[in-house]
N, C-alpha and C positions, 0 to 999 in steps of 0.2 A: 288312234290319236282323237282325243275330245278337243273341241273348241269351244271357246267360251267368248260369248259377245259382251260388248260392253257398251253400256247405255250412257252415253254422254249427258243426255238430260238428266238421267237420275244422278249421276257425280255431281254435276252442277247444282241440282236442288239439294242434295246433301251438303255440299259446301256453303250454301246459302244459308240453309237452316241451322249448319253449326255455328254461323256467327252471332256474337251478341248483340242483340237487340236492344236498342235505347226506348225506354218506357216513353209511353204519349207524354208529351208535354214537358220533359224534364230540362230541356234546353230552354224553352221559355219561362219556366218556373224558376230555373237559377238567374236569369236576368231580374224576373220581378222581385226575386227576394234581395238580390244585390240592390237594387233600387231602394226598397224598404228598409234595409240595413243602415242605408244612410240616417234615416230618422230615428231608428229605434235599433241600436246596436246588439249584435246577438252573442258578443263577448264583451264581459264587463270585468275589469281588473283580473285578466287570465282565465277567467272562470266563464263556462258556457250560462247564457242565460236562458234557461229552459223555458220560461214564460215567452220571452220574445221569440224563441224559435218556433214554438208552438203557434204563436201568432201570425208569425209570417208563413208557415206552412199551410195553415187554414186560408189564409188570405189568397195564397198562390193556387191552391186546392180548387178555391173557387173559379179563379180564371182558367184553370187546365180544364175544369169540366165545361164551361160554357166555349172555349175554342174547340176543344178536341171531341167533345161528346161522349166521354167516358164515365164510369160509374163514378162514385163519391170515393169508394174505397180505392180504386186504382189513380184516382187523382190525388188523393191524401198520399199515397205511397211515392209517387212520383215528387211530388211537393216536399214531402218530409226528406227523400234523398238529396234533392237540390238544397234545402235548407241546411242540412248538416255538413253538407259539402262546403258551401259557403262559410260556414260556421268554423268550420276546420281551416279554411285558407285565414279567415279573420283572426284566428287565435294564434297561428303560425306567424302572421304580420305582427301581431302583437308581442309575441315572444322575443321578436328580433330587435 
């Protein structure tokens, strides 16, 4: 009869690795974008204003780079995700 040993450390680490990771600076970027969206709306007449979205993402990416010390590409990725999240919420509110 063979015995199998269980490594609880390995099981715990596998569970932790399987969780979705929040990209660096995403939550802070979302707050920055929401603040900036008050002055330049991301949705105009029910349509996305892509120039405003890109401008907001570029501005947020600079802040992410300064705070988190990540590469420009990683900062832009987080900033664009956050900006599109804010824009989609704005569009849903516009439609209601």
